[in-house]
VONU-260727 format. One record per residue: x negated, y negated, z of N, C-alpha, C in turn. Coordinates in steps of 0.2 Angstrom, whole numbers. Atoms other than C-alpha are relative to their C-alpha. Layout:
<nodes>
n_x n_y n_z ca_x ca_y ca_z c_x c_y c_z
X Y Z X Y Z X Y Z
...
</nodes>
This chain:
<nodes>
n_x n_y n_z ca_x ca_y ca_z c_x c_y c_z
-3 -6 3 234 -297 -204 4 4 4
-5 -4 -4 249 -287 -199 -2 7 0
1 -7 0 247 -270 -193 6 4 -4
-5 -4 4 256 -256 -202 6 2 5
-6 -1 -4 274 -252 -196 -1 7 4
-1 -6 -3 277 -239 -183 8 2 -1
-7 -2 1 295 -231 -182 4 -6 2
-5 6 -1 308 -245 -184 4 1 6
-4 -1 -6 317 -248 -167 7 1 -2
-7 -1 2 334 -248 -176 5 -4 5
-4 4 -5 341 -261 -163 -5 -4 4
4 4 -5 335 -271 -148 -1 -7 -3
1 7 3 326 -287 -154 1 0 -7
-2 0 7 330 -281 -172 6 -4 -1
-6 4 2 347 -289 -170 -1 -7 1
2 7 0 339 -306 -165 -3 -2 -7
3 1 7 329 -304 -182 6 0 -5
-6 0 5 346 -300 -191 3 -7 0
-3 7 -1 354 -316 -184 -4 -5 -3
4 5 3 339 -326 -189 0 0 -8
-1 -1 7 340 -319 -206 6 -2 -3
-6 2 2 358 -322 -207 1 -8 -1
0 7 1 355 -340 -204 -4 -3 -6
4 2 6 341 -341 -217 4 1 -6
-4 -2 6 352 -333 -230 5 -6 -1
-5 6 0 365 -347 -226 -3 -6 -2
3 6 1 353 -361 -227 -4 0 -6
4 -1 6 345 -355 -243 5 1 -6
-4 -2 6 356 -345 -255 7 -3 0
-6 3 0 372 -353 -249 0 -7 -3
1 6 3 365 -370 -253 0 0 -8
1 -1 7 360 -364 -270 7 2 -3
-6 -2 3 377 -356 -273 5 -6 0
-5 6 0 387 -372 -269 -3 -6 -3
3 5 4 376 -383 -279 4 -3 -6
-5 2 5 390 -383 -292 4 -7 2
-4 6 -2 398 -397 -282 -4 -6 -2
4 5 2 383 -408 -287 0 -1 -8
1 0 7 384 -403 -305 3 -6 -4
-4 5 3 397 -415 -311 -2 -7 2
2 6 -2 391 -429 -301 -7 -2 -3
7 2 3 373 -428 -307 1 -1 -8
-1 0 7 379 -425 -325 3 -7 -2
-3 7 2 390 -441 -325 -5 -5 2
4 5 -2 377 -451 -316 -6 -1 -5
6 1 5 363 -448 -329 3 1 -7
-3 -1 6 376 -445 -343 -4 5 -5
4 -5 3 368 -429 -348 5 6 -2
-3 -6 2 374 -413 -357 0 5 6
0 -5 -5 379 -398 -347 -6 5 0
6 -4 1 365 -388 -354 -6 -3 3
6 3 -3 352 -401 -348 1 0 8
-1 0 -7 360 -403 -331 -1 7 4
1 -7 -3 360 -384 -328 -7 2 1
7 -2 -1 341 -384 -329 -2 -1 7
2 1 -7 340 -390 -311 1 6 3
-1 -7 -3 348 -374 -305 -4 5 -3
4 -5 3 338 -364 -318 -7 0 3
6 1 -3 322 -371 -311 -1 3 7
0 -2 -6 327 -368 -294 0 8 1
-1 -7 0 332 -350 -297 -7 4 -3
6 -3 3 316 -346 -308 -6 -1 6
5 0 -5 304 -353 -294 1 4 6
-2 -4 -6 314 -344 -281 -3 7 -1
2 -6 1 310 -328 -290 -8 1 -1
7 0 1 292 -332 -296 -4 -1 7
4 1 -6 287 -337 -278 1 6 4
-1 -6 -4 293 -320 -271 -6 4 1
6 -4 -1 277 -310 -274 -5 -4 4
5 4 -4 267 -324 -267 2 0 7
-2 0 -7 278 -325 -252 -1 7 3
1 -6 -2 277 -306 -250 -8 1 2
7 0 -1 258 -307 -251 -2 -4 7
2 4 -6 257 -321 -238 3 3 6
-2 -3 -6 268 -311 -226 -5 6 2
5 -5 -2 255 -297 -226 -6 -3 3
6 3 -2 241 -309 -223 2 -4 6
-2 5 -6 250 -322 -211 6 1 4
-7 -1 -3 266 -314 -205 6 -3 -3
-7 2 3 284 -316 -210 2 -7 3
-2 6 -4 286 -329 -196 -3 -7 -3
4 6 3 273 -342 -204 3 -2 -7
-3 2 6 280 -340 -221 7 -3 0
-7 3 -1 298 -343 -216 0 -7 2
0 7 -2 293 -359 -207 -3 -4 -6
2 4 5 283 -365 -222 6 -1 -5
-5 0 5 298 -361 -233 5 -5 2
-4 5 -2 309 -372 -222 -2 -7 -1
3 6 1 297 -386 -223 1 -2 -8
0 2 7 297 -385 -242 7 -1 -3
-7 1 2 316 -383 -244 2 -7 2
-2 6 -3 318 -399 -233 -3 -6 -5
3 4 4 305 -408 -244 3 -1 -7
-3 1 6 314 -404 -260 6 -4 0
-7 4 -1 331 -411 -254 -2 -7 1
2 7 -2 323 -426 -246 -2 -4 -5
3 4 6 313 -431 -261 6 -1 -5
-5 0 5 328 -427 -272 5 -6 1
-4 5 -2 337 -441 -262 -1 -7 -5
1 6 4 328 -454 -273 3 0 -7
-3 -1 6 335 -447 -289 -2 -5 -5
3 5 5 324 -457 -301 3 2 -7
-2 -3 6 328 -446 -316 1 7 0
-1 -7 0 332 -429 -322 -7 4 1
7 -3 -1 313 -424 -322 -1 0 7
1 1 -7 312 -430 -304 4 6 3
-4 -6 -4 326 -418 -299 -2 7 -2
2 -6 2 319 -404 -309 -6 2 5
6 -1 -4 303 -406 -298 2 0 7
-1 0 -8 311 -409 -281 6 5 1
-5 -4 -1 328 -401 -280 0 7 -4
2 -6 4 322 -388 -293 -6 3 2
6 -3 -2 304 -384 -290 -1 1 7
2 0 -7 301 -388 -272 6 4 4
-6 -3 -4 319 -382 -266 -1 8 -2
1 -7 2 316 -366 -276 -6 4 4
6 -3 -4 299 -363 -268 2 1 7
-2 -1 -7 306 -366 -251 5 6 1
-4 -5 0 320 -354 -254 -3 7 0
4 -6 1 308 -341 -260 -4 2 6
4 -1 -6 297 -343 -245 4 1 6
-4 -1 -6 311 -342 -233 4 7 -1
-4 -5 1 323 -329 -241 -4 7 0
4 -6 1 310 -316 -246 -3 3 6
2 -3 -6 302 -313 -229 5 1 5
-5 -1 -5 318 -315 -220 4 7 -2
-3 -7 2 326 -300 -230 -4 6 1
5 -6 -1 310 -290 -229 -1 2 7
1 -2 -7 308 -291 -210 5 4 3
-5 -4 -3 325 -284 -207 -1 7 -2
1 -8 2 321 -268 -217 -6 3 4
6 -3 -4 305 -266 -206 3 1 7
-3 -1 -7 316 -267 -190 5 6 0
-6 -5 0 329 -254 -196 -2 5 -5
1 -6 5 329 -237 -204 7 3 -1
-6 -4 1 345 -227 -200 6 -5 -1
-5 5 1 355 -243 -199 -2 -6 -5
2 5 5 346 -252 -213 5 -3 -4
-5 3 5 360 -254 -225 5 -5 4
-5 4 -4 372 -261 -211 -4 -7 2
4 6 -2 358 -273 -205 -1 -5 -6
1 4 6 354 -279 -223 7 -4 -2
-7 3 2 373 -282 -226 2 -6 5
-1 5 -5 375 -292 -210 -4 -6 -1
4 6 2 360 -303 -214 2 -3 -6
-2 3 7 365 -306 -232 7 -4 1
-7 4 -1 383 -311 -226 -1 -7 2
1 7 -2 375 -327 -219 1 -5 -6
-1 4 6 376 -333 -237 7 -2 -1
-7 1 1 395 -331 -238 3 -4 6
-2 4 -6 398 -338 -220 -1 -7 -1
2 7 1 389 -354 -224 3 -3 -6
-3 2 6 395 -355 -242 8 -2 1
-7 2 -1 413 -355 -235 1 -6 4
0 7 -3 409 -370 -224 -3 -5 -4
4 6 4 397 -379 -236 5 -2 -5
-4 2 6 410 -380 -250 4 -7 2
-4 6 -2 422 -393 -241 -5 -5 3
5 5 -4 407 -400 -230 -4 -4 -5
4 4 5 396 -404 -245 5 -5 -4
-4 5 3 411 -412 -254 2 -6 4
-2 6 -5 415 -423 -239 -7 -4 0
6 4 0 396 -428 -239 0 -4 -6
0 3 6 397 -432 -257 4 -6 0
-5 5 0 412 -442 -254 -2 -6 4
2 5 -5 405 -452 -239 -6 -3 -2
7 3 1 387 -454 -244 -3 0 -7
2 -1 6 386 -450 -262 -4 6 -1
3 -6 1 377 -436 -270 -8 -1 2
6 1 -2 360 -443 -266 -1 0 8
0 0 -8 364 -446 -247 1 7 2
-1 -7 -2 371 -428 -247 -6 4 0
6 -4 1 355 -421 -253 -5 -1 6
5 2 -6 345 -430 -239 3 4 6
-3 -3 -6 357 -423 -225 -1 7 -1
1 -7 1 357 -406 -232 -7 2 1
7 -2 -1 338 -406 -232 -2 0 7
1 0 -7 338 -411 -214 3 7 4
-3 -6 -3 350 -396 -210 -4 6 -1
4 -6 2 338 -384 -219 -6 0 4
5 0 -5 325 -389 -206 1 6 5
-2 -5 -5 334 -376 -195 -3 7 -2
4 -6 2 325 -363 -206 -6 2 4
7 -1 -4 309 -366 -196 2 3 7
-2 -3 -6 318 -362 -180 1 7 -1
-1 -7 1 324 -346 -187 -6 4 -1
7 -3 1 306 -342 -193 -3 2 6
3 -1 -7 300 -344 -175 2 6 3
-3 -6 -3 312 -330 -170 -2 6 -3
2 -6 4 305 -318 -183 -7 3 3
6 -3 -3 293 -309 -171 -3 6 -5
3 -5 4 281 -298 -181 1 7 3
-1 -7 -2 285 -279 -179 -7 3 1
6 -4 -1 270 -270 -171 0 7 -2
0 -8 1 265 -253 -176 -4 4 5
-1 0 6 265 -268 -205 -6 -1 -4
-5 -2 -6 253 -249 -289 4 5 -3
-4 -5 3 266 -242 -296 4 -3 -6
-4 2 5 275 -243 -312 4 6 -2
-4 -6 1 287 -228 -311 6 -2 -4
-6 1 4 301 -226 -323 6 -3 4
-6 2 -4 314 -228 -309 -1 -8 2
0 7 -2 307 -245 -304 1 -5 -6
-1 4 6 306 -251 -322 7 -1 -2
-7 1 2 324 -247 -325 4 -5 5
-3 5 -5 329 -256 -309 -2 -7 -1
2 7 2 319 -271 -314 4 -3 -6
-4 3 5 328 -272 -330 7 -1 2
-6 2 -3 344 -271 -321 0 -7 4
1 6 -4 338 -285 -310 0 -6 -5
1 6 5 334 -296 -325 7 -2 -3
-6 1 3 351 -294 -333 5 -2 5
-4 2 -6 360 -296 -316 -1 -7 1
2 7 -1 351 -312 -313 2 -5 -5
-3 4 6 356 -319 -330 7 -2 1
-7 1 -1 374 -317 -324 2 -3 7
-2 1 -7 375 -319 -305 0 -8 1
0 7 -2 371 -338 -305 4 -4 -5
-5 4 4 383 -343 -319 6 -2 3
-7 2 -2 400 -342 -311 0 -5 5
0 6 -4 396 -353 -296 -1 -6 -3
3 7 3 388 -366 -307 6 -3 -4
-5 3 5 403 -367 -319 8 1 3
-7 -1 -3 418 -363 -307 3 -7 1
-3 6 -1 420 -381 -302 1 -4 -6
-2 4 6 419 -389 -320 6 4 -3
-6 -4 3 431 -375 -326 7 -2 4
-6 2 -4 444 -380 -312 1 -7 -2
-2 6 2 442 -398 -317 3 -1 -7
-3 0 7 445 -394 -335 7 2 -1
-7 -2 0 461 -386 -330 5 -5 4
-4 5 -4 467 -402 -321 1 1 7
-1 -2 -7 465 -395 -304 -3 -6 4
2 6 -4 463 -409 -290 -7 2 3
6 -2 -3 446 -410 -282 0 3 7
-1 -3 -6 452 -406 -265 1 8 0
-2 -7 1 459 -389 -271 -6 3 -3
6 -3 3 443 -386 -281 -5 2 5
4 -2 -6 433 -386 -265 2 6 3
-2 -6 -3 444 -373 -258 -1 6 -4
2 -6 4 440 -361 -272 -7 2 2
6 -2 -2 422 -361 -266 0 3 7
-1 -3 -7 428 -358 -248 3 7 -1
-3 -7 1 439 -343 -255 -6 5 -2
6 -4 2 423 -337 -264 -4 2 5
4 -2 -5 413 -337 -249 3 4 5
-3 -5 -5 426 -329 -237 1 7 -3
0 -7 2 429 -314 -248 -7 3 -2
7 -2 0 411 -313 -252 -3 3 6
2 -2 -7 408 -312 -233 3 7 1
-3 -6 -1 421 -298 -232 -3 6 -4
3 -6 4 414 -288 -246 -7 2 2
7 -2 -3 396 -288 -239 1 4 6
0 -4 -6 401 -282 -222 4 7 -1
-4 -6 1 414 -269 -228 -5 5 -4
4 -5 4 401 -262 -241 -6 2 4
5 -2 -4 387 -262 -228 2 5 5
-3 -5 -4 398 -253 -216 1 7 -3
-2 -6 4 404 -240 -229 -7 3 -2
6 -3 3 386 -238 -236 -4 4 6
3 -3 -6 380 -234 -218 3 7 2
-3 -7 -2 392 -219 -217 -3 5 -5
3 -5 4 382 -211 -231 4 5 -4
-5 -4 4 397 -205 -240 -1 0 -7
1 1 7 393 -212 -257 -7 -2 -1
7 2 1 375 -214 -264 0 -8 -1
0 7 0 370 -232 -263 0 -2 -7
0 2 7 366 -233 -282 7 1 -3
-7 -1 3 384 -226 -286 4 -6 3
-4 6 -2 391 -240 -275 -2 -6 -4
3 6 4 380 -253 -284 3 0 -7
-2 0 7 385 -247 -301 8 -1 0
-7 1 0 404 -247 -296 1 -8 1
-1 7 -2 402 -265 -289 -1 -4 -6
2 4 6 393 -271 -305 6 0 -5
-5 -1 5 407 -264 -316 6 -4 2
-6 4 -3 421 -272 -305 -2 -7 -1
1 7 0 412 -289 -305 0 -2 -8
0 2 7 410 -289 -324 8 0 -2
-7 1 2 429 -285 -326 3 -6 3
-3 6 -3 433 -299 -314 -2 -6 -4
3 6 4 422 -311 -324 4 0 -7
-4 0 6 431 -306 -340 7 -2 0
-7 2 -2 448 -309 -332 0 -7 2
-1 6 -3 444 -325 -323 1 -6 -5
-2 5 5 444 -336 -339 7 0 -2
-7 0 2 462 -331 -342 4 -4 5
-3 4 -4 467 -341 -327 2 -7 -3
-2 6 2 477 -357 -331 3 -5 5
-2 4 -6 482 -364 -314 -4 2 6
4 -1 -7 475 -365 -296 1 7 2
-2 -7 -3 484 -349 -290 -4 6 -4
3 -5 4 478 -338 -304 -8 0 0
8 1 -1 460 -345 -303 -2 2 7
2 -2 -7 460 -342 -284 0 7 0
0 -8 -1 465 -324 -286 -6 3 -4
6 -3 4 452 -320 -300 -7 -2 4
6 2 -3 439 -330 -290 -1 5 6
1 -5 -5 443 -319 -275 -2 7 -2
2 -7 2 441 -303 -284 -8 0 -2
7 1 1 424 -309 -291 -4 -1 6
4 1 -6 418 -315 -274 -1 6 4
0 -6 -5 423 -299 -265 -5 5 -3
4 -5 3 414 -287 -278 -8 -3 0
7 3 0 399 -299 -279 -3 1 7
3 -2 -7 397 -297 -260 -2 7 1
2 -7 -1 397 -279 -261 -7 2 -4
6 -1 4 383 -280 -274 -6 -2 4
6 3 -4 372 -291 -263 -1 4 6
1 -4 -6 375 -280 -248 -4 6 -1
3 -6 1 368 -265 -256 -6 0 -5
5 0 5 356 -270 -270 -8 1 3
6 0 -3 341 -272 -258 -1 8 3
0 -6 -2 345 -255 -250 -2 5 -6
2 -4 6 344 -247 -267 -7 0 -2
7 0 1 327 -254 -270 -4 4 5
4 -4 -5 321 -246 -254 0 7 -2
-1 -7 3 328 -229 -261 -4 1 -6
4 -1 6 319 -232 -277 -7 1 1
7 0 -1 302 -236 -271 -3 3 7
3 -3 -6 301 -230 -253 -2 -6 5
2 6 -5 298 -241 -237 -7 -2 0
7 2 0 279 -240 -238 -2 -5 -5
2 5 5 279 -250 -254 5 -5 -1
-6 4 1 295 -260 -251 -3 -8 0
2 7 0 286 -277 -247 -3 -2 -7
3 1 7 276 -276 -263 5 0 -5
-5 -1 5 290 -270 -273 5 -5 0
-5 6 0 302 -284 -267 -3 -6 -3
3 6 3 290 -297 -272 -1 1 -8
0 -1 7 287 -289 -289 7 0 -3
-6 0 3 305 -286 -292 3 -7 -1
-2 7 0 309 -304 -288 -3 -4 -6
4 3 5 295 -309 -300 3 1 -7
-3 -2 6 302 -299 -314 7 -3 -1
-7 2 1 320 -304 -311 1 -7 -1
0 7 1 315 -322 -312 2 -2 -7
-1 1 7 316 -321 -331 7 -1 -1
-7 1 1 334 -318 -330 3 -6 3
-2 6 -3 337 -332 -318 -2 -6 -3
3 5 4 327 -343 -329 5 -1 -6
-4 0 7 337 -339 -345 7 -1 1
-7 -1 -1 354 -336 -338 4 -7 0
-4 6 0 361 -354 -333 -1 -4 -7
0 4 6 354 -363 -348 3 3 -6
-3 -3 5 360 -350 -360 7 -1 0
-7 1 -1 377 -351 -353 2 -7 -1
-1 7 1 376 -370 -353 0 -2 -8
1 1 8 371 -369 -372 7 2 -3
-6 -3 2 386 -358 -375 6 -4 1
-5 5 -2 397 -370 -366 0 -6 -5
0 6 4 391 -385 -376 2 2 -7
-2 -2 6 393 -375 -392 8 1 -1
-7 -2 1 411 -369 -389 4 -6 3
-4 5 -4 416 -384 -378 5 2 5
-4 -4 -5 424 -372 -366 -4 3 5
3 -3 -5 418 -367 -349 1 7 1
-1 -8 0 426 -350 -351 -5 4 -3
5 -4 4 413 -345 -363 -6 2 5
5 -2 -4 400 -345 -349 2 6 4
-2 -6 -4 410 -332 -339 1 6 -4
0 -6 5 413 -321 -354 -8 3 -1
7 -2 1 394 -321 -357 -3 4 6
3 -4 -7 390 -316 -338 3 7 0
-3 -7 0 403 -302 -339 -3 5 -5
3 -5 5 396 -294 -355 -7 2 2
7 -2 -2 378 -295 -348 0 5 6
0 -4 -6 383 -287 -332 2 7 -2
-2 -7 2 391 -272 -341 -6 3 -3
6 -3 3 374 -269 -350 -4 2 6
4 -2 -5 365 -270 -333 3 6 4
-3 -6 -3 377 -256 -326 -3 6 -4
2 -6 4 371 -245 -340 -7 2 2
7 -1 -3 353 -246 -333 0 4 7
-1 -3 -6 359 -241 -316 2 7 -1
-2 -6 2 367 -226 -324 -5 5 -2
6 -3 3 351 -221 -333 -4 2 6
4 -1 -6 342 -223 -316 2 6 4
-3 -5 -4 354 -212 -307 -2 7 -3
1 -7 3 352 -198 -320 -7 2 0
7 -2 0 333 -199 -320 -1 2 7
1 -3 -7 333 -197 -301 3 7 1
-3 -7 -1 345 -182 -301 -4 5 -4
4 -5 3 334 -174 -314 -6 2 3
6 -2 -3 319 -176 -304 1 4 7
-2 -4 -6 328 -169 -288 1 7 -2
-1 -7 2 333 -154 -298 -7 4 -2
7 -2 2 315 -152 -305 -4 2 6
4 -1 -7 308 -153 -287 3 7 3
-3 -6 -3 320 -139 -281 -2 6 -4
2 -5 4 316 -128 -295 -8 2 1
7 -1 -1 297 -130 -292 -1 3 7
1 -3 -7 299 -126 -273 4 6 1
-4 -6 -1 311 -111 -275 -5 6 0
5 -6 0 301 -95 -270 2 5 -5
-1 -5 5 299 -82 -283 1 7 3
-1 -7 -3 305 -64 -281 -6 4 -1
6 -4 0 291 -52 -277 1 5 -6
0 -6 6 286 -40 -292 -5 5 2
5 -5 -1 278 -24 -291 -4 2 -7
3 -2 6 265 -18 -304 3 6 -3
-3 -6 4 270 -5 -317 -2 7 3
2 -7 -3 260 9 -308 4 1 6
-4 -1 -6 269 6 -292 7 2 -1
-7 -2 2 286 7 -300 0 7 -3
0 -7 3 281 23 -309 0 5 6
1 -4 -6 276 31 -292 7 0 4
-6 0 -4 292 25 -283 5 4 -4
-6 -3 4 303 32 -297 0 8 2
1 -8 -1 296 50 -294 0 2 8
-1 -1 -7 298 48 -275 7 1 3
-7 -1 -2 316 50 -275 2 7 0
-3 -6 0 326 65 -270 7 0 1
-7 0 -1 344 70 -269 2 1 7
-3 -1 -6 353 68 -253 7 0 0
-7 0 2 371 74 -255 1 -2 -7
-1 2 7 377 65 -270 -3 -7 -2
4 6 1 366 50 -268 -7 0 -1
7 0 1 349 46 -274 -3 -5 5
3 4 -5 339 39 -259 -8 -1 -1
7 1 1 322 31 -260 -4 1 6
4 -2 -6 309 38 -248 -7 -3 0
</nodes>
């Protein structure tokens, strides 16, 4: 059992933890983000519809979210370090067993379920322990840690494509699983910090935002590669789109983390603006008809997505407070899983019905607009509570009883031309 937190050190060994979390983000979320490179290969291998193949990613995302509260509870019981190591072993098992590629159900169970559970048990404690080590610099630390997803996705795009070309998609899965074993090394470095319900309206609103956002976030990376193929873009150029996405995503996270750390703009305002700009980018992206325009719109989407990822955990801390953060993060991920479960298959169904991958991007953009509305409502509710708190704590003016006022009135005398109270 971990002890409760003392004051966060805001530095020192905390930066080792940040670097470890940076690596974990890259070896989990970046792998999930670039899995679109396997989409067409698997779809063609088994001759399945896009809606069927997308269930692999859907299962991964759902288990990732469903496992979060379990991971949070295990962190309290057995430390973040042990849970991350367990997650690394599970992630490796999912990819290694996926190498056999017996059928679609097998992939659902391995690269879907086991990989999702491994990501959950690695990602959740990694991002959680960073918030324990930092207070004043928490936004910046979270941004740097989350940027690992972008840095690795930038490299993984062309690297995974090369692996697929050299060893086939099955061999690539096995190699990637071996790489994910490095998660265990990162977990060893996550030393416990010595000193580590609620159903408030604010959390409910933020959870609804999370559901809607999760329905959208995982759709663009999944269909970006098939969309580029449908436009006749060469495979080598398609891989560079994922690198562009990762690069601008990286820049967006660090820039937003730095700006948020200045405390010039409220974190929730930054998040609402980023979500609005992401939805705009997604609505414009399907207008692309060649590589250059697709790369430009992909860049805009990636940058604003990065700003969202950098700040959304910080907003959760602001909503629930640090004492409840571990439990809140697990519950938030559990609730958000419904969006991650529904989003990719729904987008795949829409693509199958329309015969156009652009429809998936339109769906994601519209849903993100709705999610921004709940952030606005949350902000208004928080402001209302702050105003109410100020009114309750404002001291009242002292009043005198009627008899005292009557006596005071008759104790005046004229002094020159003024009435003076004596």
